[in-house]
N, C-alpha and C positions, 0 to 999 in steps of 0.2 A: 537463408533457410528455404529449401525448395519446397512447393506445394506438396510434392510426394510424401513428404513427412509430416503433413498437416491434415487435420481432420476438422470436417465442417461440423459445428454445432450451432444451436440457437440457444440465446440467453434471453430470458424474459425479464424486463426491468419496468417496472409501473405499467404493467399491462401491454408493453410493446416488445415485439420479438426483434432481437438484433443477432444476424448470422455473423459467427466468427470463424476463423481458422485457427487451431490450436494444436499444439503437439501432446501427445500422450501425456507427458509430464505436465503440462499447463491444464489439461482438460479439468480435473477434479477441482484445482484451486480456482478456476475461471467459474466453474459452476456454483462453488460454495460462495464466492464474491458475489455472485447475481443474488443468491438467496440472502445474503447478509445485507446488500443494498435494500432488496425489497422489504426485509424485516424493518430496517431503518426508516424506510418511505412510510410504512403502515404506523410506525410509533410516532413519527413527526405528524403525520396526518390525523391520528388519534389525539395527540397532545394539543394541537392548535385547532381542535373541534371542527374539522372540515373546512376550515376558513382559507386554507392554502390550496393554491392550484398545483398539480403535479410539477409544473416549470418551477415554481417558487421552492418547493420540497427539494428538487433536483440540485436546485443553485444552492440551497443550504447545504446538501450532503457533499456537493463539489467543493464548497469552500471547507467544510469539515475535514475531508480526506487531503485536500491541498495543505492545510495547515499541519495535519500530521505528518505528511510526506515532507514538508519543510524542516519540521522539528527533527525528523529521523536524519535527514540529510546532514542538518548542522550539528548533530549529536555523534555522527560518523565520518565528519569530515576529515580528509587527509591532513590537513595542517594539525588538527587536534590529535590524531593518532601519531603523527610524526613528533609533535612536542611531548607526548607521553613516552615514545620510544626514548627521545633524547634524554628526558629526565631518568629514565631507567638505567641507560648508559652512564650517565654521570653519577648514579648512586653505586653501580656496579664498580665503576671507576675508583671509587673511593675506599673500597674494602681492600684491606691489605692482604696481599697474597703471602702465603707461607712458603719458605724455600725448602 
């Protein structure tokens, strides 16, 4: 992807600004994700009565997102999809065809 197709944006997370290059298609999703992360940071900060520093909160969020990503990868793994396709093919092959 060439830089010509990218736009510079800044995403603020936990009070720090991060410059990123994104496509038009990615822009809104990245900004919304930044907002969601900030909301979750604020929720964790409030839940733990300000006893956690931002680094702890970021680590907790990273673990949460990592677990969600791992679950998503496992649920959409190719072997799983291939197994389901094979099962469907077997079921279809059992259906008698009329002449």
